[in-house]
Jmol script that loads the backbone (N, CA, C; Angstrom):
load data "model"
ATOM      1  N   MET A   1       0.850  -1.157   0.000  1.00  0.00           N
ATOM      2  CA  MET A   1       0.000   0.000   0.000  1.00  0.00           C
ATOM      3  C   MET A   1       0.904   1.230   0.000  1.00  0.00           C
ATOM      4  N   LYS A   2       0.612   2.203  -0.830  1.00  0.00           N
ATOM      5  CA  LYS A   2       1.410   3.410  -0.942  1.00  0.00           C
ATOM      6  C   LYS A   2       1.151   4.327   0.246  1.00  0.00           C
ATOM      7  N   ARG A   3       2.146   5.154   0.563  1.00  0.00           N
ATOM      8  CA  ARG A   3       2.053   6.055   1.716  1.00  0.00           C
ATOM      9  C   ARG A   3       0.854   6.990   1.614  1.00  0.00           C
ATOM     10  N   GLU A   4       0.637   7.601   0.444  1.00  0.00           N
ATOM     11  CA  GLU A   4      -0.494   8.533   0.304  1.00  0.00           C
ATOM     12  C   GLU A   4      -1.838   7.820   0.454  1.00  0.00           C
ATOM     13  N   GLU A   5      -1.895   6.544   0.043  1.00  0.00           N
ATOM     14  CA  GLU A   5      -3.126   5.773   0.227  1.00  0.00           C
ATOM     15  C   GLU A   5      -3.358   5.507   1.708  1.00  0.00           C
ATOM     16  N   THR A   6      -2.276   5.213   2.425  1.00  0.00           N
ATOM     17  CA  THR A   6      -2.389   4.983   3.867  1.00  0.00           C
ATOM     18  C   THR A   6      -2.858   6.252   4.564  1.00  0.00           C
ATOM     19  N   GLN A   7      -2.333   7.400   4.155  1.00  0.00           N
ATOM     20  CA  GLN A   7      -2.751   8.658   4.771  1.00  0.00           C
ATOM     21  C   GLN A   7      -4.223   8.925   4.500  1.00  0.00           C
ATOM     22  N   THR A   8      -4.677   8.651   3.284  1.00  0.00           N
ATOM     23  CA  THR A   8      -6.084   8.860   2.955  1.00  0.00           C
ATOM     24  C   THR A   8      -6.964   7.939   3.779  1.00  0.00           C
ATOM     25  N   ILE A   9      -6.579   6.691   3.879  1.00  0.00           N
ATOM     26  CA  ILE A   9      -7.420   5.726   4.583  1.00  0.00           C
ATOM     27  C   ILE A   9      -7.386   5.937   6.087  1.00  0.00           C
ATOM     28  N   SER A  10      -6.320   6.542   6.598  1.00  0.00           N
ATOM     29  CA  SER A  10      -6.234   6.724   8.043  1.00  0.00           C
ATOM     30  C   SER A  10      -6.638   8.133   8.477  1.00  0.00           C
ATOM     31  N   LYS A  11      -7.305   8.848   7.609  1.00  0.00           N
ATOM     32  CA  LYS A  11      -7.811  10.169   7.940  1.00  0.00           C
ATOM     33  C   LYS A  11      -8.731  10.049   9.153  1.00  0.00           C
ATOM     34  N   ARG A  12      -8.506  10.892  10.144  1.00  0.00           N
ATOM     35  CA  ARG A  12      -9.314  10.819  11.361  1.00  0.00           C
ATOM     36  C   ARG A  12     -10.239  12.022  11.442  1.00  0.00           C
ATOM     37  N   THR A  13     -11.434  11.785  11.918  1.00  0.00           N
ATOM     38  CA  THR A  13     -12.422  12.829  12.108  1.00  0.00           C
ATOM     39  C   THR A  13     -12.818  12.835  13.564  1.00  0.00           C
ATOM     40  N   LYS A  14     -12.894  14.005  14.166  1.00  0.00           N
ATOM     41  CA  LYS A  14     -13.257  14.096  15.575  1.00  0.00           C
ATOM     42  C   LYS A  14     -14.710  14.528  15.690  1.00  0.00           C
ATOM     43  N   ILE A  15     -15.524  13.735  16.377  1.00  0.00           N
ATOM     44  CA  ILE A  15     -16.917  14.068  16.654  1.00  0.00           C
ATOM     45  C   ILE A  15     -17.043  14.048  18.164  1.00  0.00           C
ATOM     46  N   GLY A  16     -17.242  15.219  18.777  1.00  0.00           N
ATOM     47  CA  GLY A  16     -17.247  15.280  20.233  1.00  0.00           C
ATOM     48  C   GLY A  16     -15.866  14.901  20.723  1.00  0.00           C
ATOM     49  N   GLU A  17     -15.792  13.950  21.617  1.00  0.00           N
ATOM     50  CA  GLU A  17     -14.517  13.471  22.141  1.00  0.00           C
ATOM     51  C   GLU A  17     -14.056  12.191  21.461  1.00  0.00           C
ATOM     52  N   ARG A  18     -14.855  11.649  20.570  1.00  0.00           N
ATOM     53  CA  ARG A  18     -14.502  10.394  19.908  1.00  0.00           C
ATOM     54  C   ARG A  18     -13.807  10.666  18.581  1.00  0.00           C
ATOM     55  N   LYS A  19     -12.860   9.808  18.236  1.00  0.00           N
ATOM     56  CA  LYS A  19     -12.157   9.917  16.959  1.00  0.00           C
ATOM     57  C   LYS A  19     -12.520   8.709  16.114  1.00  0.00           C
ATOM     58  N   PHE A  20     -12.594   8.945  14.801  1.00  0.00           N
ATOM     59  CA  PHE A  20     -13.000   7.898  13.870  1.00  0.00           C
ATOM     60  C   PHE A  20     -11.981   7.745  12.751  1.00  0.00           C
ATOM     61  N   LEU A  21     -11.816   6.512  12.306  1.00  0.00           N
ATOM     62  CA  LEU A  21     -11.056   6.208  11.107  1.00  0.00           C
ATOM     63  C   LEU A  21     -12.076   6.159   9.985  1.00  0.00           C
ATOM     64  N   THR A  22     -11.834   6.884   8.916  1.00  0.00           N
ATOM     65  CA  THR A  22     -12.782   6.868   7.802  1.00  0.00           C
ATOM     66  C   THR A  22     -12.217   6.027   6.660  1.00  0.00           C
ATOM     67  N   PHE A  23     -13.127   5.413   5.915  1.00  0.00           N
ATOM     68  CA  PHE A  23     -12.743   4.586   4.777  1.00  0.00           C
ATOM     69  C   PHE A  23     -13.855   4.652   3.744  1.00  0.00           C
ATOM     70  N   SER A  24     -13.554   4.202   2.540  1.00  0.00           N
ATOM     71  CA  SER A  24     -14.511   4.262   1.440  1.00  0.00           C
ATOM     72  C   SER A  24     -15.043   2.885   1.092  1.00  0.00           C
ATOM     73  N   LEU A  25     -16.319   2.871   0.743  1.00  0.00           N
ATOM     74  CA  LEU A  25     -16.967   1.698   0.157  1.00  0.00           C
ATOM     75  C   LEU A  25     -17.818   2.221  -0.987  1.00  0.00           C
ATOM     76  N   ASP A  26     -17.484   1.830  -2.195  1.00  0.00           N
ATOM     77  CA  ASP A  26     -18.265   2.255  -3.352  1.00  0.00           C
ATOM     78  C   ASP A  26     -18.424   3.776  -3.398  1.00  0.00           C
ATOM     79  N   ARG A  27     -17.324   4.478  -3.168  1.00  0.00           N
ATOM     80  CA  ARG A  27     -17.250   5.948  -3.207  1.00  0.00           C
ATOM     81  C   ARG A  27     -18.044   6.638  -2.101  1.00  0.00           C
ATOM     82  N   GLU A  28     -18.451   5.903  -1.091  1.00  0.00           N
ATOM     83  CA  GLU A  28     -19.141   6.486   0.066  1.00  0.00           C
ATOM     84  C   GLU A  28     -18.206   6.395   1.261  1.00  0.00           C
ATOM     85  N   GLU A  29     -18.234   7.415   2.117  1.00  0.00           N
ATOM     86  CA  GLU A  29     -17.380   7.440   3.300  1.00  0.00           C
ATOM     87  C   GLU A  29     -18.100   6.837   4.500  1.00  0.00           C
ATOM     88  N   TYR A  30     -17.381   6.012   5.232  1.00  0.00           N
ATOM     89  CA  TYR A  30     -17.872   5.395   6.459  1.00  0.00           C
ATOM     90  C   TYR A  30     -16.815   5.623   7.528  1.00  0.00           C
ATOM     91  N   GLY A  31     -17.174   5.365   8.773  1.00  0.00           N
ATOM     92  CA  GLY A  31     -16.202   5.531   9.844  1.00  0.00           C
ATOM     93  C   GLY A  31     -16.368   4.484  10.923  1.00  0.00           C
ATOM     94  N   ILE A  32     -15.274   4.232  11.612  1.00  0.00           N
ATOM     95  CA  ILE A  32     -15.282   3.310  12.749  1.00  0.00           C
ATOM     96  C   ILE A  32     -14.466   3.960  13.855  1.00  0.00           C
ATOM     97  N   GLU A  33     -14.932   3.806  15.076  1.00  0.00           N
ATOM     98  CA  GLU A  33     -14.242   4.423  16.202  1.00  0.00           C
ATOM     99  C   GLU A  33     -12.789   3.940  16.250  1.00  0.00           C
ATOM    100  N   ILE A  34     -11.878   4.897  16.325  1.00  0.00           N
ATOM    101  CA  ILE A  34     -10.445   4.601  16.224  1.00  0.00           C
ATOM    102  C   ILE A  34      -9.971   3.645  17.318  1.00  0.00           C
ATOM    103  N   LEU A  35     -10.607   3.675  18.477  1.00  0.00           N
ATOM    104  CA  LEU A  35     -10.188   2.798  19.574  1.00  0.00           C
ATOM    105  C   LEU A  35     -10.462   1.322  19.288  1.00  0.00           C
ATOM    106  N   ARG A  36     -11.310   1.039  18.318  1.00  0.00           N
ATOM    107  CA  ARG A  36     -11.589  -0.353  17.938  1.00  0.00           C
ATOM    108  C   ARG A  36     -10.594  -0.877  16.896  1.00  0.00           C
ATOM    109  N   VAL A  37      -9.847   0.020  16.268  1.00  0.00           N
ATOM    110  CA  VAL A  37      -8.924  -0.359  15.194  1.00  0.00           C
ATOM    111  C   VAL A  37      -7.604  -0.854  15.780  1.00  0.00           C
ATOM    112  N   ARG A  38      -7.209  -2.067  15.388  1.00  0.00           N
ATOM    113  CA  ARG A  38      -5.927  -2.639  15.822  1.00  0.00           C
ATOM    114  C   ARG A  38      -4.821  -2.282  14.832  1.00  0.00           C
ATOM    115  N   GLU A  39      -5.122  -2.438  13.540  1.00  0.00           N
ATOM    116  CA  GLU A  39      -4.137  -2.126  12.509  1.00  0.00           C
ATOM    117  C   GLU A  39      -4.796  -2.146  11.136  1.00  0.00           C
ATOM    118  N   ILE A  40      -4.078  -1.608  10.164  1.00  0.00           N
ATOM    119  CA  ILE A  40      -4.521  -1.614   8.772  1.00  0.00           C
ATOM    120  C   ILE A  40      -3.450  -2.358   7.982  1.00  0.00           C
ATOM    121  N   ILE A  41      -3.880  -3.371   7.232  1.00  0.00           N
ATOM    122  CA  ILE A  41      -2.924  -4.184   6.481  1.00  0.00           C
ATOM    123  C   ILE A  41      -3.335  -4.240   5.014  1.00  0.00           C
ATOM    124  N   GLY A  42      -2.374  -4.534   4.171  1.00  0.00           N
ATOM    125  CA  GLY A  42      -2.692  -4.761   2.769  1.00  0.00           C
ATOM    126  C   GLY A  42      -3.474  -6.057   2.620  1.00  0.00           C
ATOM    127  N   VAL A  43      -4.136  -6.191   1.506  1.00  0.00           N
ATOM    128  CA  VAL A  43      -4.908  -7.407   1.254  1.00  0.00           C
ATOM    129  C   VAL A  43      -3.944  -8.575   1.093  1.00  0.00           C
ATOM    130  N   MET A  44      -4.251  -9.661   1.766  1.00  0.00           N
ATOM    131  CA  MET A  44      -3.452 -10.878   1.666  1.00  0.00           C
ATOM    132  C   MET A  44      -4.356 -12.019   1.232  1.00  0.00           C
ATOM    133  N   ASP A  45      -3.788 -13.188   1.038  1.00  0.00           N
ATOM    134  CA  ASP A  45      -4.597 -14.344   0.638  1.00  0.00           C
ATOM    135  C   ASP A  45      -5.651 -14.636   1.692  1.00  0.00           C
ATOM    136  N   VAL A  46      -6.904 -14.688   1.252  1.00  0.00           N
ATOM    137  CA  VAL A  46      -8.025 -14.990   2.136  1.00  0.00           C
ATOM    138  C   VAL A  46      -8.483 -16.409   1.818  1.00  0.00           C
ATOM    139  N   THR A  47      -8.558 -17.249   2.831  1.00  0.00           N
ATOM    140  CA  THR A  47      -8.981 -18.638   2.663  1.00  0.00           C
ATOM    141  C   THR A  47     -10.479 -18.743   2.871  1.00  0.00           C
ATOM    142  N   TYR A  48     -11.178 -19.225   1.859  1.00  0.00           N
ATOM    143  CA  TYR A  48     -12.630 -19.398   1.929  1.00  0.00           C
ATOM    144  C   TYR A  48     -12.972 -20.468   2.963  1.00  0.00           C
ATOM    145  N   VAL A  49     -14.029 -20.223   3.738  1.00  0.00           N
ATOM    146  CA  VAL A  49     -14.496 -21.190   4.736  1.00  0.00           C
ATOM    147  C   VAL A  49     -15.926 -21.586   4.373  1.00  0.00           C
ATOM    148  N   PRO A  50     -16.147 -22.834   3.971  1.00  0.00           N
ATOM    149  CA  PRO A  50     -17.500 -23.278   3.609  1.00  0.00           C
ATOM    150  C   PRO A  50     -18.460 -23.147   4.793  1.00  0.00           C
ATOM    151  N   GLY A  51     -19.719 -22.848   4.477  1.00  0.00           N
ATOM    152  CA  GLY A  51     -20.753 -22.787   5.502  1.00  0.00           C
ATOM    153  C   GLY A  51     -20.855 -21.465   6.236  1.00  0.00           C
ATOM    154  N   THR A  52     -20.032 -20.485   5.862  1.00  0.00           N
ATOM    155  CA  THR A  52     -20.116 -19.171   6.504  1.00  0.00           C
ATOM    156  C   THR A  52     -21.096 -18.294   5.726  1.00  0.00           C
ATOM    157  N   PRO A  53     -21.609 -17.239   6.354  1.00  0.00           N
ATOM    158  CA  PRO A  53     -22.500 -16.325   5.625  1.00  0.00           C
ATOM    159  C   PRO A  53     -21.794 -15.738   4.398  1.00  0.00           C
ATOM    160  N   ASP A  54     -22.573 -15.327   3.412  1.00  0.00           N
ATOM    161  CA  ASP A  54     -22.015 -14.811   2.156  1.00  0.00           C
ATOM    162  C   ASP A  54     -21.100 -13.604   2.348  1.00  0.00           C
ATOM    163  N   PHE A  55     -21.352 -12.788   3.365  1.00  0.00           N
ATOM    164  CA  PHE A  55     -20.541 -11.588   3.570  1.00  0.00           C
ATOM    165  C   PHE A  55     -19.185 -11.893   4.211  1.00  0.00           C
ATOM    166  N   VAL A  56     -18.992 -13.124   4.676  1.00  0.00           N
ATOM    167  CA  VAL A  56     -17.692 -13.524   5.225  1.00  0.00           C
ATOM    168  C   VAL A  56     -16.823 -13.976   4.062  1.00  0.00           C
ATOM    169  N   ARG A  57     -15.798 -13.194   3.770  1.00  0.00           N
ATOM    170  CA  ARG A  57     -14.920 -13.485   2.633  1.00  0.00           C
ATOM    171  C   ARG A  57     -14.067 -14.722   2.902  1.00  0.00           C
ATOM    172  N   GLY A  58     -13.756 -14.962   4.172  1.00  0.00           N
ATOM    173  CA  GLY A  58     -12.919 -16.092   4.570  1.00  0.00           C
ATOM    174  C   GLY A  58     -12.107 -15.716   5.790  1.00  0.00           C
ATOM    175  N   VAL A  59     -10.927 -16.329   5.913  1.00  0.00           N
ATOM    176  CA  VAL A  59     -10.043 -16.032   7.040  1.00  0.00           C
ATOM    177  C   VAL A  59      -8.634 -15.769   6.529  1.00  0.00           C
ATOM    178  N   ILE A  60      -7.878 -15.022   7.340  1.00  0.00           N
ATOM    179  CA  ILE A  60      -6.460 -14.798   7.058  1.00  0.00           C
ATOM    180  C   ILE A  60      -5.665 -15.267   8.266  1.00  0.00           C
ATOM    181  N   ASN A  61      -4.402 -15.565   8.033  1.00  0.00           N
ATOM    182  CA  ASN A  61      -3.482 -15.912   9.107  1.00  0.00           C
ATOM    183  C   ASN A  61      -2.593 -14.693   9.317  1.00  0.00           C
ATOM    184  N   LEU A  62      -2.839 -13.976  10.399  1.00  0.00           N
ATOM    185  CA  LEU A  62      -2.087 -12.757  10.696  1.00  0.00           C
ATOM    186  C   LEU A  62      -1.166 -13.039  11.874  1.00  0.00           C
ATOM    187  N   ARG A  63       0.105 -13.272  11.556  1.00  0.00           N
ATOM    188  CA  ARG A  63       1.109 -13.581  12.571  1.00  0.00           C
ATOM    189  C   ARG A  63       0.673 -14.728  13.485  1.00  0.00           C
ATOM    190  N   GLY A  64       0.131 -15.775  12.872  1.00  0.00           N
ATOM    191  CA  GLY A  64      -0.262 -16.965  13.609  1.00  0.00           C
ATOM    192  C   GLY A  64      -1.656 -16.926  14.207  1.00  0.00           C
ATOM    193  N   LYS A  65      -2.354 -15.820  14.036  1.00  0.00           N
ATOM    194  CA  LYS A  65      -3.719 -15.706  14.559  1.00  0.00           C
ATOM    195  C   LYS A  65      -4.698 -15.745  13.386  1.00  0.00           C
ATOM    196  N   ILE A  66      -5.728 -16.587  13.494  1.00  0.00           N
ATOM    197  CA  ILE A  66      -6.727 -16.703  12.429  1.00  0.00           C
ATOM    198  C   ILE A  66      -7.772 -15.609  12.623  1.00  0.00           C
ATOM    199  N   ILE A  67      -7.941 -14.776  11.593  1.00  0.00           N
ATOM    200  CA  ILE A  67      -8.830 -13.614  11.641  1.00  0.00           C
ATOM    201  C   ILE A  67      -9.895 -13.760  10.556  1.00  0.00           C
ATOM    202  N   PRO A  68     -11.190 -13.717  10.915  1.00  0.00           N
ATOM    203  CA  PRO A  68     -12.228 -13.716   9.877  1.00  0.00           C
ATOM    204  C   PRO A  68     -12.212 -12.381   9.131  1.00  0.00           C
ATOM    205  N   VAL A  69     -12.507 -12.426   7.842  1.00  0.00           N
ATOM    206  CA  VAL A  69     -12.536 -11.213   7.017  1.00  0.00           C
ATOM    207  C   VAL A  69     -13.952 -11.019   6.481  1.00  0.00           C
ATOM    208  N   ILE A  70     -14.503  -9.843   6.762  1.00  0.00           N
ATOM    209  CA  ILE A  70     -15.856  -9.486   6.349  1.00  0.00           C
ATOM    210  C   ILE A  70     -15.780  -8.568   5.133  1.00  0.00           C
ATOM    211  N   ASP A  71     -16.549  -8.877   4.109  1.00  0.00           N
ATOM    212  CA  ASP A  71     -16.678  -8.014   2.935  1.00  0.00           C
ATOM    213  C   ASP A  71     -17.781  -7.003   3.256  1.00  0.00           C
ATOM    214  N   LEU A  72     -17.386  -5.818   3.752  1.00  0.00           N
ATOM    215  CA  LEU A  72     -18.379  -4.825   4.172  1.00  0.00           C
ATOM    216  C   LEU A  72     -19.252  -4.353   3.024  1.00  0.00           C
ATOM    217  N   LYS A  73     -18.675  -4.265   1.847  1.00  0.00           N
ATOM    218  CA  LYS A  73     -19.453  -3.835   0.687  1.00  0.00           C
ATOM    219  C   LYS A  73     -20.620  -4.798   0.459  1.00  0.00           C
ATOM    220  N   TYR A  74     -20.349  -6.089   0.523  1.00  0.00           N
ATOM    221  CA  TYR A  74     -21.391  -7.105   0.354  1.00  0.00           C
ATOM    222  C   TYR A  74     -22.378  -7.058   1.520  1.00  0.00           C
ATOM    223  N   LYS A  75     -21.866  -6.913   2.727  1.00  0.00           N
ATOM    224  CA  LYS A  75     -22.712  -6.866   3.927  1.00  0.00           C
ATOM    225  C   LYS A  75     -23.701  -5.704   3.860  1.00  0.00           C
ATOM    226  N   PHE A  76     -23.277  -4.578   3.289  1.00  0.00           N
ATOM    227  CA  PHE A  76     -24.132  -3.396   3.187  1.00  0.00           C
ATOM    228  C   PHE A  76     -24.985  -3.383   1.924  1.00  0.00           C
ATOM    229  N   GLY A  77     -24.978  -4.477   1.152  1.00  0.00           N
ATOM    230  CA  GLY A  77     -25.813  -4.576  -0.038  1.00  0.00           C
ATOM    231  C   GLY A  77     -25.302  -3.801  -1.234  1.00  0.00           C
ATOM    232  N   LEU A  78     -23.985  -3.570  -1.298  1.00  0.00           N
ATOM    233  CA  LEU A  78     -23.392  -2.795  -2.388  1.00  0.00           C
ATOM    234  C   LEU A  78     -22.679  -3.672  -3.414  1.00  0.00           C
ATOM    235  N   GLY A  79     -22.892  -4.982  -3.344  1.00  0.00           N
ATOM    236  CA  GLY A  79     -22.216  -5.910  -4.252  1.00  0.00           C
ATOM    237  C   GLY A  79     -20.928  -6.419  -3.629  1.00  0.00           C
ATOM    238  N   GLU A  80     -20.295  -7.361  -4.302  1.00  0.00           N
ATOM    239  CA  GLU A  80     -19.058  -7.945  -3.789  1.00  0.00           C
ATOM    240  C   GLU A  80     -17.884  -7.006  -4.029  1.00  0.00           C
ATOM    241  N   ALA A  81     -17.004  -6.896  -3.048  1.00  0.00           N
ATOM    242  CA  ALA A  81     -15.831  -6.024  -3.169  1.00  0.00           C
ATOM    243  C   ALA A  81     -14.875  -6.560  -4.224  1.00  0.00           C
ATOM    244  N   GLU A  82     -14.416  -5.667  -5.067  1.00  0.00           N
ATOM    245  CA  GLU A  82     -13.396  -6.006  -6.053  1.00  0.00           C
ATOM    246  C   GLU A  82     -12.051  -5.614  -5.453  1.00  0.00           C
ATOM    247  N   ILE A  83     -11.109  -6.532  -5.452  1.00  0.00           N
ATOM    248  CA  ILE A  83      -9.792  -6.250  -4.879  1.00  0.00           C
ATOM    249  C   ILE A  83      -8.997  -5.409  -5.870  1.00  0.00           C
ATOM    250  N   THR A  84      -8.539  -4.242  -5.419  1.00  0.00           N
ATOM    251  CA  THR A  84      -7.714  -3.350  -6.232  1.00  0.00           C
ATOM    252  C   THR A  84      -6.445  -3.019  -5.448  1.00  0.00           C
ATOM    253  N   GLU A  85      -5.570  -2.236  -6.059  1.00  0.00           N
ATOM    254  CA  GLU A  85      -4.343  -1.831  -5.358  1.00  0.00           C
ATOM    255  C   GLU A  85      -4.647  -0.929  -4.163  1.00  0.00           C
ATOM    256  N   LYS A  86      -5.830  -0.331  -4.120  1.00  0.00           N
ATOM    257  CA  LYS A  86      -6.211   0.528  -2.997  1.00  0.00           C
ATOM    258  C   LYS A  86      -6.922  -0.233  -1.881  1.00  0.00           C
ATOM    259  N   SER A  87      -7.298  -1.468  -2.133  1.00  0.00           N
ATOM    260  CA  SER A  87      -8.013  -2.261  -1.126  1.00  0.00           C
ATOM    261  C   SER A  87      -7.109  -2.548   0.068  1.00  0.00           C
ATOM    262  N   CYS A  88      -7.723  -2.646   1.232  1.00  0.00           N
ATOM    263  CA  CYS A  88      -6.985  -3.019   2.432  1.00  0.00           C
ATOM    264  C   CYS A  88      -7.928  -3.694   3.417  1.00  0.00           C
ATOM    265  N   ILE A  89      -7.351  -4.224   4.470  1.00  0.00           N
ATOM    266  CA  ILE A  89      -8.121  -4.865   5.530  1.00  0.00           C
ATOM    267  C   ILE A  89      -7.878  -4.084   6.812  1.00  0.00           C
ATOM    268  N   ILE A  90      -8.961  -3.612   7.413  1.00  0.00           N
ATOM    269  CA  ILE A  90      -8.878  -2.935   8.706  1.00  0.00           C
ATOM    270  C   ILE A  90      -9.161  -3.993   9.765  1.00  0.00           C
ATOM    271  N   VAL A  91      -8.190  -4.250  10.620  1.00  0.00           N
ATOM    272  CA  VAL A  91      -8.364  -5.237  11.689  1.00  0.00           C
ATOM    273  C   VAL A  91      -8.909  -4.503  12.910  1.00  0.00           C
ATOM    274  N   VAL A  92     -10.084  -4.932  13.350  1.00  0.00           N
ATOM    275  CA  VAL A  92     -10.773  -4.258  14.457  1.00  0.00           C
ATOM    276  C   VAL A  92     -11.106  -5.252  15.566  1.00  0.00           C
ATOM    277  N   ASP A  93     -11.362  -4.707  16.751  1.00  0.00           N
ATOM    278  CA  ASP A  93     -11.860  -5.502  17.870  1.00  0.00           C
ATOM    279  C   ASP A  93     -13.377  -5.427  17.865  1.00  0.00           C
ATOM    280  N   VAL A  94     -14.032  -6.584  17.850  1.00  0.00           N
ATOM    281  CA  VAL A  94     -15.493  -6.663  17.868  1.00  0.00           C
ATOM    282  C   VAL A  94     -15.910  -7.381  19.147  1.00  0.00           C
ATOM    283  N   ASN A  95     -16.837  -6.770  19.890  1.00  0.00           N
ATOM    284  CA  ASN A  95     -17.363  -7.412  21.098  1.00  0.00           C
ATOM    285  C   ASN A  95     -18.473  -8.379  20.704  1.00  0.00           C
ATOM    286  N   SER A  96     -18.351  -9.626  21.146  1.00  0.00           N
ATOM    287  CA  SER A  96     -19.350 -10.647  20.843  1.00  0.00           C
ATOM    288  C   SER A  96     -19.539 -11.537  22.063  1.00  0.00           C
ATOM    289  N   ASN A  97     -20.729 -11.457  22.650  1.00  0.00           N
ATOM    290  CA  ASN A  97     -21.052 -12.280  23.824  1.00  0.00           C
ATOM    291  C   ASN A  97     -20.012 -12.151  24.935  1.00  0.00           C
ATOM    292  N   GLY A  98     -19.583 -10.918  25.198  1.00  0.00           N
ATOM    293  CA  GLY A  98     -18.629 -10.680  26.275  1.00  0.00           C
ATOM    294  C   GLY A  98     -17.180 -10.966  25.926  1.00  0.00           C
ATOM    295  N   ARG A  99     -16.924 -11.374  24.685  1.00  0.00           N
ATOM    296  CA  ARG A  99     -15.555 -11.630  24.236  1.00  0.00           C
ATOM    297  C   ARG A  99     -15.167 -10.625  23.172  1.00  0.00           C
ATOM    298  N   VAL A 100     -13.893 -10.308  23.103  1.00  0.00           N
ATOM    299  CA  VAL A 100     -13.385  -9.438  22.047  1.00  0.00           C
ATOM    300  C   VAL A 100     -12.767 -10.326  20.974  1.00  0.00           C
ATOM    301  N   ILE A 101     -13.273 -10.178  19.749  1.00  0.00           N
ATOM    302  CA  ILE A 101     -12.792 -10.977  18.619  1.00  0.00           C
ATOM    303  C   ILE A 101     -12.191 -10.036  17.585  1.00  0.00           C
ATOM    304  N   GLN A 102     -10.961 -10.306  17.178  1.00  0.00           N
ATOM    305  CA  GLN A 102     -10.365  -9.520  16.101  1.00  0.00           C
ATOM    306  C   GLN A 102     -10.982  -9.964  14.788  1.00  0.00           C
ATOM    307  N   THR A 103     -11.394  -8.970  13.994  1.00  0.00           N
ATOM    308  CA  THR A 103     -12.054  -9.220  12.717  1.00  0.00           C
ATOM    309  C   THR A 103     -11.460  -8.289  11.672  1.00  0.00           C
ATOM    310  N   GLY A 104     -11.290  -8.781  10.454  1.00  0.00           N
ATOM    311  CA  GLY A 104     -10.803  -7.959   9.358  1.00  0.00           C
ATOM    312  C   GLY A 104     -11.962  -7.440   8.530  1.00  0.00           C
ATOM    313  N   LEU A 105     -11.916  -6.162   8.205  1.00  0.00           N
ATOM    314  CA  LEU A 105     -12.940  -5.529   7.369  1.00  0.00           C
ATOM    315  C   LEU A 105     -12.301  -5.175   6.032  1.00  0.00           C
ATOM    316  N   LEU A 106     -12.767  -5.801   4.963  1.00  0.00           N
ATOM    317  CA  LEU A 106     -12.247  -5.537   3.623  1.00  0.00           C
ATOM    318  C   LEU A 106     -12.892  -4.264   3.100  1.00  0.00           C
ATOM    319  N   VAL A 107     -12.061  -3.259   2.776  1.00  0.00           N
ATOM    320  CA  VAL A 107     -12.575  -1.968   2.301  1.00  0.00           C
ATOM    321  C   VAL A 107     -11.815  -1.528   1.057  1.00  0.00           C
ATOM    322  N   ASP A 108     -12.409  -0.555   0.331  1.00  0.00           N
ATOM    323  CA  ASP A 108     -11.804  -0.015  -0.899  1.00  0.00           C
ATOM    324  C   ASP A 108     -10.574   0.814  -0.563  1.00  0.00           C
TER     325      ASP A 108
END
end "model"
wireframe off; spacefill off
backbone 0.3
color backbone group
């Protein structure tokens, strides 16, 4: 990922006391609270997992940890994400049933 692309994708917006990381999906801007973001990585090989919902692209092995990858574009009804040189995965902490699960979000 190029430096200027990283700067664009890591643009932060302050609303009140909370800060957000903004990203694009189909030319629309979205945001996620910065405190939930663990890291931003380039797209890597995603392994398909049979029996998962359609919006789950698969899993990645990130330094020995298996991380599910969600295709947010598909989840939001915008079609399947096309992988380009600008695509990346935002690794976030998601609370689920009292546990924190690291999840990758595939974005433009």
